[in-house]
C-alpha positions in Angstrom: 0.0 0.0 0.0 1.4 3.4 -1.0 1.2 6.1 1.6 -0.6 9.0 0.0 0.0 12.7 0.8 -3.2 13.7 2.6 -4.1 17.3 3.1 -6.3 17.8 6.1 -6.5 20.5 8.8 -4.9 18.7 11.7 -2.9 19.4 14.8 0.6 17.9 14.2 1.2 14.5 15.6 -2.4 13.7 16.2 -4.8 11.1 14.8 -8.2 12.5 14.1 -11.6 10.9 14.6 -12.8 12.4 11.3 -10.3 10.4 9.2 -9.8 6.7 8.6 -7.1 5.3 10.9 -5.0 4.2 7.9 -5.1 7.7 6.4 -4.3 9.3 9.7 -1.2 7.1 10.3 -0.1 7.7 6.7 -0.5 11.5 7.2 1.5 11.5 10.5 4.3 9.5 9.0 4.5 12.0 6.1 4.4 14.9 8.5 7.2 13.6 10.7 9.5 12.7 7.7 8.7 16.0 5.9 9.4 18.0 9.0 12.8 16.2 9.7 13.8 16.8 6.1 12.9 20.5 6.2 14.8 21.0 9.5 18.0 19.5 8.0 17.6 21.4 4.7 17.0 24.9 6.4 20.4 26.7 6.5 19.0 29.2 8.9 18.4 26.6 11.6 21.4 25.8 13.8 22.7 22.3 13.0 22.4 21.3 16.7 18.7 22.2 16.6 18.1 20.5 13.2 19.7 17.3 14.3 18.0 17.3 17.7 14.5 17.8 16.1 15.2 15.2 13.4 16.1 12.7 16.1 12.9 13.6 18.0 10.8 12.9 14.9 12.5 9.5 14.5 11.6 8.7 18.1 8.0 9.7 17.4 8.0 7.4 14.3 9.2 4.5 16.4 6.5 5.1 19.0 3.9 5.2 16.2 5.3 2.0 14.7 5.0 0.2 18.1 1.4 1.5 18.4 0.4 -0.1 15.1 2.6 -3.2 15.6 -0.4 -5.5 16.2 -1.5 -4.8 12.6 2.0 -5.8 11.2 3.8 -9.1 11.0 6.8 -9.4 13.2 9.3 -9.4 10.4 7.9 -6.2 9.0 7.9 -4.4 12.3 11.5 -5.4 13.2 12.8 -4.4 9.8 11.3 -0.9 9.9 12.0 -0.4 13.6 15.7 -1.4 13.2 16.1 1.0 10.3 14.6 3.9 12.3 16.8 3.0 15.2 20.0 2.9 13.1 19.0 6.2 11.4 18.5 7.9 14.8 21.9 6.7 16.0 23.6 8.0 12.8 22.3 11.5 13.6 24.3 11.4 16.8 23.5 13.1 20.0 24.8 16.4 21.4 21.9 16.9 23.8 23.9 15.3 26.7 26.7 17.8 26.5 24.3 20.7 25.8 22.4 19.9 28.9 25.3 19.9 31.3 25.6 23.7 31.9 21.9 23.9 32.6 22.1 20.8 34.8 24.8 22.4 36.9 22.7 25.6 37.2 19.7 23.7 38.4 21.8 21.9 40.9 23.3 25.2 42.1 19.8 26.7 42.5 18.6 23.8 44.4 21.5 23.8 46.8 22.0 27.6 46.8 22.8 27.6 50.5 25.8 25.2 50.0 27.0 26.3 46.5 28.4 29.7 45.5 26.9 30.5 42.1 29.7 33.0 41.2 32.5 30.5 42.2 31.0 27.9 39.8 31.1 30.1 36.8 34.4 28.6 35.6 32.9 25.2 35.8 29.9 26.3 33.7 32.2 27.8 31.1 34.2 24.6 30.9 31.1 22.5 30.4 29.9 24.9 27.7 33.2 24.7 25.9 33.0 20.9 26.0 29.5 21.1 24.3 30.8 23.5 21.7 33.7 21.1 20.8 31.3 18.1 20.7 29.0 20.1 18.4 31.8 21.1 16.1 33.0 17.5 15.8 29.4 16.3 15.0 28.7 19.0 12.5 32.0 18.5 10.7 31.3 14.8 10.3 27.6 15.2 9.5 26.6 14.7 5.8 23.4 16.7 5.7 22.8 15.9 2.0 23.3 12.2 2.6 21.1 12.4 5.7 18.3 13.9 3.7 18.7 11.1 1.1 18.4 8.6 3.9 15.1 10.3 5.0 13.8 10.0 1.5 14.7 6.3 1.6 12.9 5.9 4.9 9.8 7.4 3.4 9.9 4.9 0.5 10.3 2.0 3.0 7.5 3.2 5.3 5.3 3.6 2.3 5.3 -0.1 1.9 3.5 -0.6 5.2 0.1 -2.4 5.0 -2.2 -0.1 7.0 -5.5 -1.6 5.9 -5.7 -3.8 9.0 -5.7 -0.9 11.4 -8.7 -0.7 13.8 -9.6 0.6 17.3 -8.6 -2.9 18.6 -5.2 -2.5 17.0 -4.6 0.8 18.8 -5.9 -0.6 22.2 -3.7 -3.6 21.9 -0.7 -1.4 21.0 -1.3 0.8 24.1 -1.6 -2.3 26.3 1.7 -3.7 25.1 3.5 -0.4 25.7 2.0 -0.2 29.2 3.2 -3.8 29.8 6.7 -2.8 28.7 6.5 0.2 31.1 5.4 -2.1 34.0 8.3 -4.5 33.4 10.8 -1.6 33.1 9.4 -0.2 36.4 9.8 -3.5 38.2 13.3 -3.8 37.0 14.1 -0.2 38.1 12.6 -0.9 41.6 14.7 -4.0 42.0 17.9 -2.5 40.6 17.9 1.4 40.6 20.7 1.8 38.2 21.2 4.6 35.7 20.7 2.2 32.9 17.4 0.9 34.2 16.3 4.5 34.9 17.0 5.4 31.3 15.3 2.3 30.0 12.1 3.1 32.0 12.2 6.7 30.8 12.3 5.6 27.2 9.3 3.3 27.7 7.3 6.1 29.4 8.2 8.5 26.7 7.0 6.1 24.0 3.7 5.7 25.8 3.4 9.5 26.2 3.9 9.9 22.4 1.3 7.3 21.7 -1.3 8.9 23.9 -0.6 12.3 22.3 -1.4 10.7 19.0 -4.7 9.4 20.3 -5.8 12.4 22.3 -8.9 12.8 20.2 -9.8 9.1 20.7 -11.7 9.0 24.1 -12.0 5.1 24.1 -8.3 5.0 25.3 -8.6 5.2 29.1 -5.0 6.4 30.0 -5.4 9.7 28.0 -6.0 11.4 31.4 -2.5 10.3 32.5 -0.6 12.2 29.8 0.5 15.0 32.2 1.6 12.5 34.8 3.6 10.5 32.2 5.2 13.7 31.1 6.1 14.6 34.7 7.7 11.1 35.2 9.7 11.4 31.9 11.0 14.9 32.8 11.9 13.8 36.3 13.9 10.8 35.0 15.4 13.1 32.4 16.8 15.3 35.2 18.1 12.2 36.9 19.8 11.1 33.7 21.4 14.6 33.2 22.8 14.5 36.8 24.2 11.0 36.1 26.0 12.4 33.0 27.3 15.4 35.1 28.6 13.1 37.8 30.3 10.9 35.1 31.8 14.0 33.5 33.2 15.3 36.8 34.7 11.9 37.5 36.3 11.6 34.1 37.5 15.2 33.8 38.5 16.4 37.2 40.1 19.6 35.8 36.6 20.9 35.0 35.8 21.5 38.7 39.1 23.3 39.2 39.8 21.7 42.7 39.2 18.3 44.3 37.0 19.7 47.2 34.6 21.4 44.8 34.4 18.3 42.6 33.6 16.0 45.6 31.0 18.5 46.8 29.3 18.7 43.4 29.3 14.9 43.0 27.9 14.3 46.4 25.1 16.9 46.0 24.3 15.5 42.5 24.0 12.0 43.9 21.8 13.2 46.7 19.5 15.0 44.2 19.4 11.9 42.1 18.0 9.9 45.0 15.2 12.5 45.5 14.3 12.6 41.8 14.3 8.8 41.4 12.1 8.5 44.5 9.7 11.0 43.1 9.5 9.3 39.7 8.8 5.9 41.4 6.1 7.5 43.6 4.4 9.0 40.5 4.7 5.8 38.5 3.3 3.4 41.1 -0.4 4.3 40.8 -0.1 4.6 37.0 1.3 1.2 36.4 -0.4 -0.8 39.1 -2.8 -3.4 37.8 -3.2 -5.5 34.7 -2.2 -4.2 31.3 -5.8 -4.6 30.1 -7.0 -2.0 32.6 -5.4 0.7 30.5 -7.9 0.5 27.8 -11.7 0.3 27.6 
């Protein structure tokens, strides 16, 4: 089935009740791919922003693909999901280094009684320089023309999806499966609260959040009311992840903190803050993901 270009008045990244599901999915796929290509082609957009937004669209596409997975055979899903994953990895990621100065500022604001904002200015500048260097390396090695060609190739591949089997049941099954992945990831995080498990749970929650945003006009999906809570969980775990990267950076590059005492203080405060953030995320997630996966849909 060829995915057509469908012109409708629609809020971006949203399936409408007024259009057939297959048409809506095809439209959203086109919108995401077109937007990613436009970002990469616009010379007025900073490469860091263009790459970040293109990667975000790839993540949304993967969430959409998981949502409609019950209508696809396993081989088809894995083939397209793997291609999207590889493409997202090829775009690289400078978000981590970009977030470090802001992460340090939030930590300073939270522990303002213990940290001198002025004294930490050299640390912030050092972190900003590291991001600038990482961005220069990525941009110099990024083939924007080739990347746009890959996007065109992805569009052709996704155009081969058979969307005629889509139904409400498909979407409800897709949501239940994503919720089940969230539950499993949450259980793993509870039993072993590592950075890796926190990041994995965050990815599952974000995928569910994306899927519910797609379906916000479809009231037969019960967890639509939970979108704000899911966003809160994802952002809390995002702050936890940023602090984990800051701690790792301070460990690996002790010269950034200028002196050992300051480094140990920053690391200890960041670790304390991580405990609070992770506890908050678990507290928010418990009522959301308690019960059987079937309870998430009507």
